[in-house]
N, C-alpha and C positions, 0 to 999 in steps of 0.2 A: 580308674586309671585311664589316661588319655591314650587314644590309638596312635600308633606310630605312623607318621605321615611323611610327607616330603620334608626333608631337613631344612629347606629354605624358609618354610613357614615356622612361625613360633609354635613350639610344642608345650602344651599346657603341663604335661607331666614333669618337665624340667623347671618350671617356674618356681615351685616351692623350694627346690634345692638351691637354685641361684639366688633367690630372695634371702634365704637363710645364710648363704656363704658371703654374699656381698659385703655386709657390714663387718663380718669377722675378718675379711681380708684387710680392711683398713687397719684394724688393730695389729695385724701381723706385719704389714709392710711399713707402718709408721715407726716400728722399732728400729728400722734401718735408715730412716731419713734424718738429715741434720737440719736443713733450713726450710723444709717443706712438710706438708702433711696431706694425706689422702682423706677425702670425705666422700660418702655416697652422694651422688648427684640425684636429687629427689625429683627433678623434672623429667619430662620425656626427652630422651637423647642418650648421651653416653652414660656409663654406669658410675664413673668416678670423676671428681674434679680434684686437682692438686693445687693446693694453696700455699702461698708464701705470705704469712700474716693473714690478712683478709682478702688478698688479691688472688684470683684464679689465674694460674700460670698455664696449665695444660689440662686436657681431658683425656680419660682412658675409657675405651669401649672394651668390655670384658666378655670372655667366653670361659666357661667352666667345663672342660671335657669330662666325659664320664670315665669311671674307673676302667672300663674296657679299653679306652684309648690311652689313659694315663693313670696307671695304678698308684694308689697311695704309697708314698715313699719310693716309688720306682721311676723308671725312665719312660719318657713318651715313646709309645710303641711304633709310631709311623715316622716316615722320613720327612713329612711336610707338616707345617703348622698352618692351619687354614681357618678362614672365617667365612660364614655364609655369604653368598652372592648378594643377598638383600642388604647387607651392610656395605658392600662395595657400591651398590646402586645408591644407597642413601648418602654415604659420606664422600663418594667420588664422582659418580655419574650425574646425580640429580641435584648438585649443589653448585653455587657460583664460585665457591672457594674450596676446591678439593683438598683434603688433608686437614681441614680446619673444622671446628664447630664453634659457632657463635664468635668468630673472629680469633679464636685461640687454637694453637696446635693440638691435634688429636693423635693419640697413640692407640694401638690395638694390643690387647694383652690376653693371653691364654693361661689360665691359672689352674694348677693342680688342685684336686679336691681337698688335700690336707693343708692347702694354703701356704706351703713351704717352698714352692718353686713356681716359676712362670717364664714364659717366652713372650717377647714383646717387640713391636716394630712401630716406627713412626708412620702415620697414615699417609703422608705425602709419598713416601717411598712405596708403600703398599699400593696406593692408587696408581702409581706410574709403572711399577715393575712386577706386580704379583701375576702369577700364572693361574689360568682357569683349570680347575680340576673337577672331574665328574666322578661322583661316588654314588653308586646305585642310581637312583632317580633324582639326585640332587647336584647342584652346581656350587662350587666354592671358589674363593680366590686365596692362594696360599704361596708359601715360600718353603724351600728346604730348611729344616731346622738348623742346618749348618751355614745358612746364608750369612755372609759377612756383616750385613747391617742388622741382623736379628740379635736382640739382646736376650740374655737369660740370667735368671737368679734375682730374687727380690732384694738381696743385699747389694746388688749393683744397679738398681733401677734409677736412683737419683743421678748417678754419674752418667748413665745412658741417656736419660732424657735431657740433661743439660748439654751433653755433647751433641745430640741430635738437634737441639734448638739452635746451636751455633752453626753446625755443618749444613743442615737441611733447610731449616727455616730462617737461617741468617739473622737470628735474634741475639 
C-alpha cells in the first residue's frame, strides 16, 4: 500500500481505483447524452474527451473523491469542490491558453465513486476565479459547491457544457 503523502503529488494507492472507474464512468454518462459521447482520453493529459461523431469538442479532467469525502449514494460532505494545485498549475498557470487543452475547451469534473453524480466547472472560470484552499499540508483550488457556475448531475452535463461553450468560450 502506498504511503499517504502530500495530496498535490500523485498518490499511487489511488491509481488503481481511478483507472478502474474511468472507463465505467463513460458508460454511465453516455446514457444521458444525445449528440455527444464520452471516451477515455488515452494520451497524457485530461481523462476524457467528448466527441460529436469523430470530432473532439471538449475535454474533461476528472477527480474521484474517496468515500470519506463523498459517500456512495450520499451527499458531498464538504462545502467546496476542489482540485489539486498541480492541475491549476498545469492547465492555467503554465499554459499559453488557460482553460483549454490542445486548443479545445477543458472542464473539470469531480465524480462520486458510484458514478451516479458529479460536480463540474469549465476550466476557464476555474482558472480565473477559483480560491486557494489549504488542507493539512496540501494546496488546492476550489469553489463552493453552491457556486452559480458549478454544474451538478450527470443527467445535466450535456446542457451544462453546451451552455458554457456559448457563455464562457464564446463558441
